[in-house]
C-alpha positions as CSV (number, residue, x, y, z in Angstrom):
1,M,26.2,-53.8,-3.5
2,T,22.9,-53.6,-1.5
3,Y,21.5,-51.1,-4.0
4,V,22.3,-53.5,-6.9
5,A,20.5,-56.3,-5.2
6,F,17.5,-54.1,-4.5
7,G,17.7,-52.9,-8.1
8,L,17.5,-56.4,-9.5
9,V,14.6,-57.3,-7.2
10,Y,12.7,-54.1,-8.3
11,A,13.4,-55.0,-11.9
12,A,11.9,-58.4,-11.3
13,V,8.8,-56.8,-9.6
14,T,8.4,-54.6,-12.7
15,L,8.6,-57.6,-15.0
16,L,6.1,-59.5,-12.8
17,W,3.6,-56.6,-13.0
18,M,4.0,-56.6,-16.8
19,W,3.2,-60.3,-16.8
20,A,0.4,-59.9,-14.3
21,T,-1.3,-57.2,-16.4
22,T,-1.2,-59.2,-19.6
23,S,-2.2,-62.5,-18.0
24,N,-5.3,-61.1,-16.2
25,Q,-7.5,-59.8,-19.0
26,L,-10.8,-58.5,-17.9
27,I,-13.9,-57.9,-20.0
28,F,-15.5,-54.4,-19.7
29,D,-18.9,-53.1,-20.6
30,S,-17.8,-49.6,-21.5
31,K,-14.8,-47.9,-23.0
32,F,-14.4,-45.7,-20.0
33,D,-13.9,-48.8,-17.7
34,E,-11.4,-50.3,-20.1
35,S,-9.4,-47.0,-20.3
36,M,-9.3,-46.6,-16.5
37,S,-8.2,-50.2,-16.2
38,K,-5.4,-49.6,-18.7
39,F,-4.4,-46.4,-16.9
40,G,-4.2,-48.3,-13.6
41,E,-2.1,-51.1,-15.3
42,F,0.3,-48.5,-16.5
43,F,0.9,-47.0,-13.1
44,A,1.1,-50.5,-11.6
45,I,4.0,-51.2,-14.0
46,V,5.8,-48.0,-13.5
47,A,5.4,-47.8,-9.7
48,A,8.3,-50.1,-8.8
49,P,11.0,-48.2,-10.8
50,L,9.6,-44.9,-9.6
51,W,9.7,-46.0,-6.0
52,F,13.3,-47.4,-6.4
53,F,14.7,-44.2,-8.0
54,T,12.8,-41.8,-5.7
55,S,14.1,-43.7,-2.6
56,L,17.7,-43.5,-3.8
57,N,17.3,-39.8,-4.8
58,Q,15.3,-38.3,-1.9
59,L,16.6,-40.1,1.1
60,E,20.1,-39.4,2.5
61,S,21.1,-42.1,5.0
62,F,21.8,-45.7,4.1
63,R,19.4,-47.0,6.7
64,A,16.5,-44.8,5.5
65,R,17.1,-45.9,1.9
66,V,17.2,-49.6,2.8
67,T,14.1,-49.3,5.0
68,A,12.2,-47.5,2.2
69,L,13.2,-50.0,-0.4
70,A,12.2,-52.9,1.9
71,I,8.8,-51.4,2.5
72,G,8.4,-50.8,-1.2
73,L,8.9,-54.5,-1.9
74,V,6.0,-55.3,0.4
75,V,3.7,-52.5,-0.9
76,L,4.5,-53.2,-4.6
77,A,4.2,-56.9,-4.6
78,P,2.3,-58.2,-7.7
79,L,-0.7,-59.7,-5.8
80,P,-2.8,-60.4,-8.9
81,L,-0.2,-63.2,-9.7
82,F,-0.9,-64.9,-6.4
83,V,-4.5,-64.0,-5.6
84,G,-6.1,-63.6,-9.0
85,V,-8.4,-60.9,-10.3
86,S,-12.1,-60.9,-10.3
87,P,-14.3,-58.1,-11.6
88,L,-16.6,-56.4,-9.0
């Protein structure tokens, strides 16, 4: 039951990252900057499911899995939704 709850929260984090990357559109001067940004957005979206499945697959004890999943929720929080994005 705990893994299902974490799975739903991680699915929500993934959807929030999808929303954050589409709502914060930046304007770039070069194609290289734009492609690197798209590359980073892709990994921001897939990081949450990768963390979830890797934690379940690689860790053996229940306590270690729950700890890793809780840490992942803090690390993978979609901060651009709350803070905003500004170009450097």
